[in-house]
N, CA, C and O atoms as a GROMACS GRO file, in nm:
protein
  460
    1VAL      N    1   0.084  -0.129  -0.032
    1VAL     CA    2   0.009  -0.010  -0.036
    1VAL      C    3   0.084   0.101  -0.012
    1VAL      O    4   0.056   0.191  -0.091
    2GLY      N    5   0.203   0.139   0.098
    2GLY     CA    6   0.265   0.238   0.121
    2GLY      C    7   0.306   0.292  -0.014
    2GLY      O    8   0.270   0.399  -0.062
    3GLY      N    9   0.445   0.139  -0.109
    3GLY     CA   10   0.447   0.193  -0.211
    3GLY      C   11   0.350   0.194  -0.326
    3GLY      O   12   0.429   0.234  -0.412
    4LEU      N   13   0.230   0.178  -0.394
    4LEU     CA   14   0.163   0.237  -0.434
    4LEU      C   15   0.137   0.406  -0.437
    4LEU      O   16   0.053   0.459  -0.509
    5ALA      N   17   0.227   0.478  -0.344
    5ALA     CA   18   0.222   0.627  -0.296
    5ALA      C   19   0.266   0.693  -0.463
    5ALA      O   20   0.210   0.783  -0.525
    6SER      N   21   0.431   0.578  -0.519
    6SER     CA   22   0.479   0.657  -0.609
    6SER      C   23   0.438   0.597  -0.731
    6SER      O   24   0.505   0.623  -0.831
    7LYS      N   25   0.334   0.516  -0.742
    7LYS     CA   26   0.303   0.471  -0.894
    7LYS      C   27   0.172   0.576  -0.891
    7LYS      O   28   0.109   0.615  -0.793
    8PRO      N   29   0.150   0.610  -1.044
    8PRO     CA   30   0.030   0.700  -1.058
    8PRO      C   31  -0.078   0.640  -1.056
    8PRO      O   32  -0.081   0.521  -1.085
    9GLU      N   33  -0.186   0.704  -1.026
    9GLU     CA   34  -0.338   0.662  -1.077
    9GLU      C   35  -0.362   0.553  -1.185
    9GLU      O   36  -0.263   0.479  -1.174
   10ARG      N   37  -0.408   0.524  -1.242
   10ARG     CA   38  -0.460   0.517  -1.369
   10ARG      C   39  -0.547   0.419  -1.400
   10ARG      O   40  -0.577   0.339  -1.312
   11ASP      N   41  -0.619   0.405  -1.572
   11ASP     CA   42  -0.694   0.265  -1.551
   11ASP      C   43  -0.626   0.145  -1.514
   11ASP      O   44  -0.507   0.116  -1.499
   12LEU      N   45  -0.743   0.078  -1.503
   12LEU     CA   46  -0.678  -0.072  -1.466
   12LEU      C   47  -0.651  -0.161  -1.627
   12LEU      O   48  -0.714  -0.151  -1.732
   13LEU      N   49  -0.554  -0.231  -1.597
   13LEU     CA   50  -0.525  -0.342  -1.710
   13LEU      C   51  -0.540  -0.456  -1.651
   13LEU      O   52  -0.498  -0.473  -1.536
   14MET      N   53  -0.612  -0.567  -1.733
   14MET     CA   54  -0.592  -0.727  -1.732
   14MET      C   55  -0.477  -0.718  -1.694
   14MET      O   56  -0.494  -0.701  -1.574
   15GLN      N   57  -0.355  -0.716  -1.713
   15GLN     CA   58  -0.203  -0.739  -1.634
   15GLN      C   59  -0.208  -0.726  -1.461
   15GLN      O   60  -0.154  -0.784  -1.367
   16ASP      N   61  -0.299  -0.623  -1.478
   16ASP     CA   62  -0.315  -0.578  -1.339
   16ASP      C   63  -0.349  -0.654  -1.246
   16ASP      O   64  -0.290  -0.639  -1.138
   17PHE      N   65  -0.441  -0.745  -1.258
   17PHE     CA   66  -0.503  -0.838  -1.206
   17PHE      C   67  -0.392  -0.965  -1.176
   17PHE      O   68  -0.425  -1.040  -1.085
   18MET      N   69  -0.295  -0.988  -1.230
   18MET     CA   70  -0.231  -1.143  -1.237
   18MET      C   71  -0.088  -1.084  -1.153
   18MET      O   72  -0.003  -1.166  -1.120
   19THR      N   73  -0.071  -0.951  -1.123
   19THR     CA   74   0.023  -0.892  -1.101
   19THR      C   75   0.087  -0.967  -0.975
   19THR      O   76  -0.003  -0.950  -0.893
   20VAL      N   77   0.183  -1.037  -0.910
   20VAL     CA   78   0.258  -1.049  -0.756
   20VAL      C   79   0.380  -0.945  -0.741
   20VAL      O   80   0.483  -0.930  -0.806
   21GLU      N   81   0.330  -0.885  -0.637
   21GLU     CA   82   0.471  -0.831  -0.602
   21GLU      C   83   0.519  -0.936  -0.484
   21GLU      O   84   0.436  -1.024  -0.458
   22THR      N   85   0.633  -0.938  -0.416
   22THR     CA   86   0.654  -1.048  -0.331
   22THR      C   87   0.804  -0.963  -0.228
   22THR      O   88   0.909  -0.927  -0.281
   23THR      N   89   0.785  -0.956  -0.146
   23THR     CA   90   0.885  -0.874  -0.014
   23THR      C   91   0.934  -0.972   0.078
   23THR      O   92   0.858  -1.027   0.158
   24THR      N   93   1.084  -1.003   0.070
   24THR     CA   94   1.123  -1.100   0.128
   24THR      C   95   1.182  -1.004   0.282
   24THR      O   96   1.269  -0.918   0.291
   25PHE      N   97   1.117  -1.049   0.358
   25PHE     CA   98   1.213  -0.975   0.543
   25PHE      C   99   1.269  -1.114   0.572
   25PHE      O  100   1.230  -1.230   0.578
   26ALA      N  101   1.406  -1.027   0.589
   26ALA     CA  102   1.528  -1.112   0.645
   26ALA      C  103   1.530  -1.041   0.753
   26ALA      O  104   1.512  -0.921   0.772
   27ALA      N  105   1.566  -1.179   0.861
   27ALA     CA  106   1.602  -1.166   1.010
   27ALA      C  107   1.646  -0.972   1.039
   27ALA      O  108   1.596  -0.873   1.093
   28ASP      N  109   1.731  -0.998   0.985
   28ASP     CA  110   1.866  -0.878   1.006
   28ASP      C  111   1.776  -0.751   0.945
   28ASP      O  112   1.803  -0.640   0.991
   29GLY      N  113   1.675  -0.761   0.848
   29GLY     CA  114   1.614  -0.620   0.746
   29GLY      C  115   1.712  -0.557   0.679
   29GLY      O  116   1.834  -0.551   0.697
   30THR      N  117   1.619  -0.498   0.575
   30THR     CA  118   1.656  -0.485   0.447
   30THR      C  119   1.653  -0.271   0.452
   30THR      O  120   1.628  -0.193   0.544
   31ASN      N  121   1.692  -0.252   0.311
   31ASN     CA  122   1.694  -0.098   0.298
   31ASN      C  123   1.540  -0.065   0.339
   31ASN      O  124   1.493   0.025   0.409
   32LEU      N  125   1.468  -0.195   0.252
   32LEU     CA  126   1.292  -0.184   0.257
   32LEU      C  127   1.220  -0.221   0.376
   32LEU      O  128   1.141  -0.139   0.421
   33THR      N  129   1.237  -0.357   0.448
   33THR     CA  130   1.185  -0.359   0.526
   33THR      C  131   1.246  -0.374   0.706
   33THR      O  132   1.364  -0.372   0.674
   34PRO      N  133   1.250  -0.384   0.825
   34PRO     CA  134   1.312  -0.360   0.970
   34PRO      C  135   1.380  -0.489   0.979
   34PRO      O  136   1.353  -0.585   0.906
   35ALA      N  137   1.455  -0.487   1.057
   35ALA     CA  138   1.473  -0.614   1.156
   35ALA      C  139   1.367  -0.695   1.299
   35ALA      O  140   1.304  -0.648   1.394
   36HIS      N  141   1.385  -0.802   1.260
   36HIS     CA  142   1.270  -0.855   1.307
   36HIS      C  143   1.349  -0.982   1.400
   36HIS      O  144   1.472  -0.986   1.402
   37HIS      N  145   1.275  -1.071   1.466
   37HIS     CA  146   1.299  -1.200   1.567
   37HIS      C  147   1.289  -1.313   1.541
   37HIS      O  148   1.314  -1.404   1.620
   38TYR      N  149   1.237  -1.328   1.394
   38TYR     CA  150   1.182  -1.415   1.358
   38TYR      C  151   1.252  -1.486   1.226
   38TYR      O  152   1.330  -1.417   1.160
   39SER      N  153   1.230  -1.601   1.192
   39SER     CA  154   1.306  -1.656   1.028
   39SER      C  155   1.287  -1.575   0.946
   39SER      O  156   1.239  -1.470   0.987
   40GLU      N  157   1.302  -1.582   0.872
   40GLU     CA  158   1.318  -1.493   0.723
   40GLU      C  159   1.196  -1.567   0.698
   40GLU      O  160   1.167  -1.684   0.722
   41PHE      N  161   1.099  -1.424   0.616
   41PHE     CA  162   0.965  -1.511   0.537
   41PHE      C  163   0.961  -1.355   0.437
   41PHE      O  164   1.003  -1.240   0.436
   42VAL      N  165   0.872  -1.462   0.356
   42VAL     CA  166   0.834  -1.357   0.221
   42VAL      C  167   0.651  -1.353   0.222
   42VAL      O  168   0.556  -1.427   0.247
   43PHE      N  169   0.680  -1.212   0.176
   43PHE     CA  170   0.487  -1.152   0.158
   43PHE      C  171   0.479  -1.114   0.083
   43PHE      O  172   0.537  -1.016   0.035
   44LYS      N  173   0.361  -1.213   0.024
   44LYS     CA  174   0.320  -1.184  -0.102
   44LYS      C  175   0.213  -1.074  -0.161
   44LYS      O  176   0.112  -1.132  -0.123
   45THR      N  177   0.166  -0.960  -0.225
   45THR     CA  178   0.120  -0.901  -0.246
   45THR      C  179   0.026  -0.921  -0.391
   45THR      O  180   0.059  -0.913  -0.509
   46TYR      N  181  -0.076  -0.945  -0.341
   46TYR     CA  182  -0.126  -0.997  -0.529
   46TYR      C  183  -0.225  -0.844  -0.569
   46TYR      O  184  -0.277  -0.752  -0.507
   47ALA      N  185  -0.214  -0.876  -0.671
   47ALA     CA  186  -0.277  -0.731  -0.755
   47ALA      C  187  -0.265  -0.617  -0.678
   47ALA      O  188  -0.368  -0.562  -0.641
   48PRO      N  189  -0.182  -0.582  -0.655
   48PRO     CA  190  -0.189  -0.438  -0.564
   48PRO      C  191  -0.251  -0.317  -0.634
   48PRO      O  192  -0.327  -0.245  -0.569
   49ILE      N  193  -0.224  -0.290  -0.762
   49ILE     CA  194  -0.298  -0.219  -0.832
   49ILE      C  195  -0.392  -0.209  -0.847
   49ILE      O  196  -0.432  -0.097  -0.877
   50ALA      N  197  -0.500  -0.334  -0.835
   50ALA     CA  198  -0.622  -0.356  -0.893
   50ALA      C  199  -0.698  -0.383  -0.761
   50ALA      O  200  -0.814  -0.425  -0.766
   51PHE      N  201  -0.624  -0.357  -0.623
   51PHE     CA  202  -0.647  -0.390  -0.470
   51PHE      C  203  -0.712  -0.209  -0.446
   51PHE      O  204  -0.807  -0.157  -0.387
   52ARG      N  205  -0.591  -0.160  -0.537
   52ARG     CA  206  -0.577  -0.001  -0.476
   52ARG      C  207  -0.739   0.106  -0.497
   52ARG      O  208  -0.811   0.185  -0.434
   53TYR      N  209  -0.720   0.016  -0.676
   53TYR     CA  210  -0.873   0.057  -0.759
   53TYR      C  211  -1.028   0.034  -0.614
   53TYR      O  212  -1.115   0.110  -0.572
   54PHE      N  213  -1.001  -0.069  -0.592
   54PHE     CA  214  -1.080  -0.118  -0.517
   54PHE      C  215  -1.105  -0.057  -0.386
   54PHE      O  216  -1.221  -0.057  -0.344
   55ARG      N  217  -1.010  -0.004  -0.314
   55ARG     CA  218  -1.005   0.051  -0.204
   55ARG      C  219  -1.019   0.179  -0.153
   55ARG      O  220  -1.019   0.227  -0.040
   56ASP      N  221  -1.033   0.238  -0.307
   56ASP     CA  222  -1.052   0.353  -0.348
   56ASP      C  223  -1.234   0.371  -0.419
   56ASP      O  224  -1.295   0.478  -0.407
   57LEU      N  225  -1.280   0.276  -0.471
   57LEU     CA  226  -1.366   0.240  -0.491
   57LEU      C  227  -1.521   0.253  -0.365
   57LEU      O  228  -1.638   0.292  -0.364
   58PHE      N  229  -1.406   0.181  -0.262
   58PHE     CA  230  -1.510   0.223  -0.123
   58PHE      C  231  -1.442   0.286  -0.033
   58PHE      O  232  -1.439   0.243   0.082
   59GLY      N  233  -1.393   0.370  -0.062
   59GLY     CA  234  -1.346   0.524   0.035
   59GLY      C  235  -1.293   0.458   0.104
   59GLY      O  236  -1.348   0.448   0.214
   60ILE      N  237  -1.173   0.385   0.086
   60ILE     CA  238  -1.062   0.340   0.214
   60ILE      C  239  -0.991   0.424   0.183
   60ILE      O  240  -0.978   0.445   0.063
   61GLN      N  241  -0.927   0.496   0.269
   61GLN     CA  242  -0.780   0.603   0.255
   61GLN      C  243  -0.696   0.479   0.308
   61GLN      O  244  -0.710   0.386   0.387
   62PRO      N  245  -0.596   0.533   0.212
   62PRO     CA  246  -0.427   0.501   0.250
   62PRO      C  247  -0.403   0.440   0.388
   62PRO      O  248  -0.398   0.323   0.425
   63ASP      N  249  -0.387   0.582   0.466
   63ASP     CA  250  -0.319   0.609   0.582
   63ASP      C  251  -0.445   0.485   0.728
   63ASP      O  252  -0.417   0.396   0.809
   64ASP      N  253  -0.563   0.548   0.688
   64ASP     CA  254  -0.620   0.448   0.741
   64ASP      C  255  -0.649   0.263   0.749
   64ASP      O  256  -0.674   0.190   0.844
   65PHE      N  257  -0.629   0.235   0.603
   65PHE     CA  258  -0.598   0.090   0.576
   65PHE      C  259  -0.455   0.083   0.639
   65PHE      O  260  -0.445  -0.022   0.701
   66LEU      N  261  -0.324   0.168   0.645
   66LEU     CA  262  -0.215   0.103   0.679
   66LEU      C  263  -0.202   0.074   0.867
   66LEU      O  264  -0.162  -0.029   0.921
   67ILE      N  265  -0.246   0.192   0.930
   67ILE     CA  266  -0.295   0.189   1.016
   67ILE      C  267  -0.385   0.080   1.082
   67ILE      O  268  -0.350   0.036   1.191
   68SER      N  269  -0.486   0.038   1.031
   68SER     CA  270  -0.552  -0.095   1.094
   68SER      C  271  -0.456  -0.201   1.051
   68SER      O  272  -0.473  -0.318   1.085
   69PHE      N  273  -0.374  -0.170   0.990
   69PHE     CA  274  -0.233  -0.319   0.966
   69PHE      C  275  -0.132  -0.318   1.022
   69PHE      O  276  -0.052  -0.412   1.019
   70CYS      N  277  -0.116  -0.205   1.088
   70CYS     CA  278   0.052  -0.144   1.133
   70CYS      C  279   0.040  -0.118   1.285
   70CYS      O  280   0.143  -0.139   1.350
   71SER      N  281  -0.079  -0.071   1.357
   71SER     CA  282  -0.096   0.060   1.434
   71SER      C  283  -0.062  -0.106   1.611
   71SER      O  284  -0.019  -0.081   1.724
   72ALA      N  285  -0.107  -0.246   1.555
   72ALA     CA  286  -0.116  -0.306   1.706
   72ALA      C  287  -0.106  -0.498   1.546
   72ALA      O  288  -0.100  -0.513   1.424
   73PRO      N  289  -0.109  -0.557   1.632
   73PRO     CA  290  -0.037  -0.714   1.585
   73PRO      C  291  -0.196  -0.749   1.568
   73PRO      O  292  -0.290  -0.712   1.638
   74LEU      N  293  -0.197  -0.844   1.434
   74LEU     CA  294  -0.332  -0.897   1.371
   74LEU      C  295  -0.363  -0.997   1.473
   74LEU      O  296  -0.274  -1.079   1.497
   75ARG      N  297  -0.440  -1.004   1.518
   75ARG     CA  298  -0.548  -1.136   1.594
   75ARG      C  299  -0.573  -1.244   1.523
   75ARG      O  300  -0.627  -1.221   1.415
   76GLU      N  301  -0.545  -1.387   1.554
   76GLU     CA  302  -0.579  -1.501   1.484
   76GLU      C  303  -0.662  -1.521   1.520
   76GLU      O  304  -0.667  -1.481   1.636
   77LEU      N  305  -0.773  -1.580   1.479
   77LEU     CA  306  -0.918  -1.621   1.503
   77LEU      C  307  -0.904  -1.764   1.506
   77LEU      O  308  -0.832  -1.828   1.429
   78SER      N  309  -0.993  -1.826   1.619
   78SER     CA  310  -0.934  -1.936   1.698
   78SER      C  311  -1.006  -2.074   1.565
   78SER      O  312  -0.971  -2.192   1.555
   79ASN      N  313  -1.080  -2.019   1.505
   79ASN     CA  314  -1.202  -2.158   1.451
   79ASN      C  315  -1.076  -2.120   1.250
   79ASN      O  316  -1.070  -2.015   1.186
   80PRO      N  317  -1.020  -2.228   1.227
   80PRO     CA  318  -0.974  -2.210   1.085
   80PRO      C  319  -1.071  -2.257   0.971
   80PRO      O  320  -1.182  -2.291   1.013
   81GLY      N  321  -1.057  -2.264   0.869
   81GLY     CA  322  -1.163  -2.234   0.744
   81GLY      C  323  -1.162  -2.429   0.736
   81GLY      O  324  -1.090  -2.522   0.772
   82ALA      N  325  -1.246  -2.414   0.690
   82ALA     CA  326  -1.251  -2.603   0.641
   82ALA      C  327  -1.120  -2.624   0.558
   82ALA      O  328  -1.070  -2.736   0.563
   83SER      N  329  -1.059  -2.524   0.481
   83SER     CA  330  -0.956  -2.535   0.427
   83SER      C  331  -0.845  -2.559   0.487
   83SER      O  332  -0.766  -2.615   0.411
   84GLY      N  333  -0.804  -2.540   0.591
   84GLY     CA  334  -0.775  -2.510   0.729
   84GLY      C  335  -0.651  -2.401   0.698
   84GLY      O  336  -0.531  -2.402   0.723
   85SER      N  337  -0.747  -2.297   0.626
   85SER     CA  338  -0.650  -2.158   0.613
   85SER      C  339  -0.658  -2.090   0.778
   85SER      O  340  -0.728  -2.135   0.869
   86ILE      N  341  -0.597  -2.011   0.782
   86ILE     CA  342  -0.603  -1.906   0.895
   86ILE      C  343  -0.639  -1.780   0.873
   86ILE      O  344  -0.594  -1.708   0.783
   87PHE      N  345  -0.724  -1.748   0.959
   87PHE     CA  346  -0.779  -1.608   0.944
   87PHE      C  347  -0.740  -1.510   1.058
   87PHE      O  348  -0.730  -1.545   1.175
   88TYR      N  349  -0.718  -1.371   1.009
   88TYR     CA  350  -0.623  -1.287   1.097
   88TYR      C  351  -0.722  -1.169   1.068
   88TYR      O  352  -0.756  -1.134   0.955
   89LEU      N  353  -0.772  -1.100   1.209
   89LEU     CA  354  -0.832  -1.014   1.209
   89LEU      C  355  -0.741  -0.884   1.280
   89LEU      O  356  -0.683  -0.901   1.387
   90THR      N  357  -0.737  -0.750   1.204
   90THR     CA  358  -0.708  -0.599   1.255
   90THR      C  359  -0.754  -0.557   1.393
   90THR      O  360  -0.875  -0.558   1.415
   91GLU      N  361  -0.680  -0.524   1.480
   91GLU     CA  362  -0.751  -0.501   1.618
   91GLU      C  363  -0.882  -0.369   1.601
   91GLU      O  364  -0.977  -0.351   1.678
   92ASP      N  365  -0.858  -0.316   1.517
   92ASP     CA  366  -0.966  -0.214   1.483
   92ASP      C  367  -1.101  -0.296   1.396
   92ASP      O  368  -1.186  -0.236   1.328
   93ASP      N  369  -1.094  -0.451   1.420
   93ASP     CA  370  -1.210  -0.491   1.334
   93ASP      C  371  -1.276  -0.459   1.175
   93ASP      O  372  -1.377  -0.514   1.132
   94GLU      N  373  -1.209  -0.377   1.114
   94GLU     CA  374  -1.176  -0.345   1.020
   94GLU      C  375  -1.174  -0.454   0.892
   94GLU      O  376  -1.262  -0.470   0.807
   95PHE      N  377  -1.038  -0.530   0.907
   95PHE     CA  378  -1.063  -0.616   0.824
   95PHE      C  379  -0.982  -0.750   0.842
   95PHE      O  380  -0.905  -0.754   0.938
   96ILE      N  381  -0.993  -0.852   0.765
   96ILE     CA  382  -0.969  -0.975   0.780
   96ILE      C  383  -0.920  -1.032   0.627
   96ILE      O  384  -0.966  -1.020   0.514
   97ILE      N  385  -0.766  -1.122   0.704
   97ILE     CA  386  -0.662  -1.150   0.599
   97ILE      C  387  -0.738  -1.307   0.600
   97ILE      O  388  -0.821  -1.344   0.683
   98LYS      N  389  -0.693  -1.375   0.504
   98LYS     CA  390  -0.692  -1.516   0.504
   98LYS      C  391  -0.596  -1.594   0.425
   98LYS      O  392  -0.586  -1.572   0.305
   99THR      N  393  -0.523  -1.684   0.483
   99THR     CA  394  -0.381  -1.738   0.400
   99THR      C  395  -0.442  -1.840   0.353
   99THR      O  396  -0.512  -1.922   0.413
  100VAL      N  397  -0.400  -1.830   0.187
  100VAL     CA  398  -0.459  -1.925   0.080
  100VAL      C  399  -0.310  -2.056   0.080
  100VAL      O  400  -0.208  -2.040   0.147
  101GLN      N  401  -0.331  -2.157   0.004
  101GLN     CA  402  -0.271  -2.246  -0.038
  101GLN      C  403  -0.214  -2.187  -0.187
  101GLN      O  404  -0.290  -2.108  -0.242
  102HIS      N  405  -0.116  -2.211  -0.242
  102HIS     CA  406  -0.092  -2.160  -0.408
  102HIS      C  407  -0.205  -2.175  -0.474
  102HIS      O  408  -0.277  -2.083  -0.513
  103LYS      N  409  -0.225  -2.300  -0.488
  103LYS     CA  410  -0.369  -2.334  -0.582
  103LYS      C  411  -0.448  -2.255  -0.613
  103LYS      O  412  -0.478  -2.213  -0.724
  104GLU      N  413  -0.517  -2.212  -0.436
  104GLU     CA  414  -0.668  -2.120  -0.391
  104GLU      C  415  -0.588  -2.006  -0.475
  104GLU      O  416  -0.616  -1.975  -0.591
  105GLY      N  417  -0.471  -1.941  -0.389
  105GLY     CA  418  -0.444  -1.806  -0.460
  105GLY      C  419  -0.449  -1.775  -0.591
  105GLY      O  420  -0.504  -1.669  -0.621
  106GLU      N  421  -0.390  -1.863  -0.700
  106GLU     CA  422  -0.414  -1.852  -0.857
  106GLU      C  423  -0.553  -1.894  -0.889
  106GLU      O  424  -0.577  -1.861  -1.005
  107PHE      N  425  -0.660  -1.957  -0.830
  107PHE     CA  426  -0.773  -1.926  -0.868
  107PHE      C  427  -0.876  -1.828  -0.844
  107PHE      O  428  -0.977  -1.802  -0.909
  108LEU      N  429  -0.823  -1.770  -0.723
  108LEU     CA  430  -0.913  -1.633  -0.665
  108LEU      C  431  -0.844  -1.525  -0.766
  108LEU      O  432  -0.920  -1.466  -0.843
  109GLN      N  433  -0.702  -1.494  -0.770
  109GLN     CA  434  -0.668  -1.414  -0.878
  109GLN      C  435  -0.762  -1.461  -1.021
  109GLN      O  436  -0.790  -1.364  -1.090
  110LYS      N  437  -0.798  -1.557  -1.058
  110LYS     CA  438  -0.859  -1.537  -1.195
  110LYS      C  439  -1.009  -1.502  -1.186
  110LYS      O  440  -1.085  -1.475  -1.280
  111LEU      N  441  -1.037  -1.509  -1.048
  111LEU     CA  442  -1.190  -1.417  -1.062
  111LEU      C  443  -1.178  -1.323  -1.052
  111LEU      O  444  -1.262  -1.279  -1.130
  112LEU      N  445  -1.125  -1.232  -1.004
  112LEU     CA  446  -1.090  -1.084  -0.945
  112LEU      C  447  -1.109  -1.033  -1.083
  112LEU      O  448  -1.154  -0.927  -1.040
  113PRO      N  449  -1.113  -1.019  -1.201
  113PRO     CA  450  -1.120  -0.896  -1.299
  113PRO      C  451  -1.250  -0.931  -1.286
  113PRO      O  452  -1.307  -0.822  -1.286
  114GLY      N  453  -1.342  -1.024  -1.273
  114GLY     CA  454  -1.505  -1.015  -1.307
  114GLY      C  455  -1.546  -0.880  -1.156
  114GLY      O  456  -1.637  -0.797  -1.157
  115TYR      N  457  -1.479  -0.896  -1.084
  115TYR     CA  458  -1.536  -0.804  -0.962
  115TYR      C  459  -1.514  -0.654  -1.027
  115TYR      O  460  -1.545  -0.554  -0.962
   0.00000   0.00000   0.00000
């Protein structure tokens, strides 16, 4: 979300729905990510420009979105989904994140342009 501020707003293209940005969070940090006390992990952002469009459409301000995710740790919901996915909730109860397996992610990405 924060990185999108440097990208101009424009009409959506079909390729925007298939874009995946990968950020590696090394334990000792990088020039883009902070150091942390966990093992290295990867965070994938699917269709960031398309989701910026959807957030704009629903009046979700980038600052509010970032505050929801960054001001406090996410809470893990106790009942995992039928697929074994884990759900996380922001502290302010505004947003839910669902973990997905690779195949499910690909399937959902194919559905996205229909929205």
